[in-house]
Steps between C-alpha positions, in 0.01 A plus 500: 500500500673469162718189472777686320508763777547224756782343299663842452489553876647158575791544258570853627509386865719200415747718310507789748503280810244702692142620479597861562765511225265334252218734600717808445599374154136435408369824656263331747495441875666196661155396627364495145800298382443257786135456406596416143740230622236364740247482219743319272592243765132447586412451135781250445457329834872502573743715700742682268681730744614462858453839665650613830551846648859499372503329165309327224612173342362271235358158576603217265165540326557873482842456336357275229202731445727804478689357202172435317369847582817667376477313170134597469559868566802507272299341218228759551755781485645345183157500338438863592843606376455314172184700430671833560843435346402663174429835661753517786873565469739357757686765699675551833793340684578133566742361760595142414727255683661190348783256585831645385621246244158411363397864494800606293426241233124459505339809653714802410480442121121486519488814713677680215245370250214593735626859534528529122137394463366712789671842497290635789633234743820513705659194664745455787644146483668363815716192439577322825494144632340607826124466547369856509202609710269621226265697724745666740763569233253634246541246221219445251615156392769237553607213277567193714610147422399192695241438773315809623506541876283812539137406431384858554649599163321458171701281261493454122698207360724625220673177403711208619868468585684170455841411636764268358828346614767615258873464448758581237586244229858482634384426854261227385768344279735478799254401774226321309127569458280422803220256418298556819507766773677251730799518266550865604675373814799427276498844338618850587180696556504879519239611752354809657577569865243335729356299210367175647475302177391484138144390418420219258185317388552123498362359170495152658258615770240699306705818518538502878709804590795463734795712605846356440783628715800599292842631584829621364795721578334833428192687616396858432205728575505635143351272236676681215837399648391136505388540139843633402676215680286246316602662169864462609449127552525507879186296569128452454248767593121505541375819338189643338458469124449875469863536616676215319280467190737694273795284611303180435409615149861599427639172639700669774299301755321165478189405698497167684230310690222660294281193552515576873417871474278628782168671420541866403455783746248774435595852396245740648421868505371592846336822609323620814171621354229305324416794272802578285541835328503471122877560476570203729247276329653566160852441631407167660312395186806581289733287713252213493466518122875518441580206729225293336623570146600176318872437536561794735706311758660263251601779263628733767279771355551839666340741261150607403256266337519493119 
């Protein structure tokens, strides 16, 4: 039995959650799909899936193998698409989800450029801070920031997001500049509701990351409100550079504790299928290229590449 067929079957079952659903998608019988999984496990000498009459779940070895298989299949699809790009025009409809604030600044402008370059494509962009269900809600792709919880989705890393503690020059002149995260106990910190702490990497301990509990007189569930309050000199705030970068460059805000900055979080495009249509592949590639452009985050670039 072909090795790639076995891997295809394993990924399909892992993503669909059942032999029957994967078999329907592949156009084969559940028994045939089961035989492919059996052959793969026998060849590898390890159990990848735990199968009962009610559900299928991944073993730890299966979870690790799934990530490698998804990367392999995605690379293969990339190679095939690269060969045919010269003769195929992107067309059709895309439904894309992105976090509201980030999406307004760093997704929507690139959607406009993408539509200009691909007139046969239409896009519906949903900006929301909730985590959408890509499969059940019919989304082709979602842009997500931070750790990825759903291992059944295929992910492409688009870039990195760094956070900084910032305050206005007036606030820092009045209250002083913190030298270490422990100094934040003496400062007014503007925090999100339910936020347990701000993360820092200790340069004295090989960058060991720890969460520092902070507090103040004001909390809010809207980060843009905290941003505005920081501009007004009401306290320090821990925000992403994509949000406060313009204010840092203009001097309206000043970053502190940069030597203690935590490692960046990943910005990913996630999608439910390992074989992307050309329109989705080109859109993801465009975001990745724009975010990787030299000076993009530092310059606050929003427009098309020169």
